[in-house]
C-alpha positions, -999 to +999 in steps of 0.1 A: +025+107-099+007+081-074+027+062-050+018+030-031+017+030+007+010+004+031-016+015+059-017-006+090-050+003+113-064-011+145-099-006+156-107-001+190-132-035+193-110-054+173-085-072+182-057-074+148-045-048+126-058-044+094-030-039+062-041-020+031-021-016+006-033+013-015-018+036-045-030+072-043-017+110-048-027+123-015-023+099+016-037+123+041-072+119+025-066+086+020-058+084+056-090+107+064-113+087+046-100+057+057-110+066+094-145+082+084-167+060+098-148+038+123-137+042+153-097+039+152-073+031+180-041+034+157-035+040+127+000+046+106+014+045+070+048+037+051+056+043+018+067+014-007+094+016-029+093-015-055+125-020-071+118-017-109+143-035-130+134-033-168+156-064-176+137-084-149+100-079-154+071-102-149+084-127-176+119-129-160+155-119-172+146-138-206+115-124-218+125-103-241+138-135-261+105-150-258+124-180-235 
């Protein structure tokens, strides 16, 4: 199952961090691919856990009522 990660990295010649949100099954491979052909100073990642409440989807708490 694919998981969602927040990846934050900084290239040597850049002043600001870049932040990506990716969904992947293999985070090590994804980090390796991001690092390829870039001069990375720092890179860190964190798994994101979204709370999924079936009663409160994108339609809201009354979505199943058609309101």
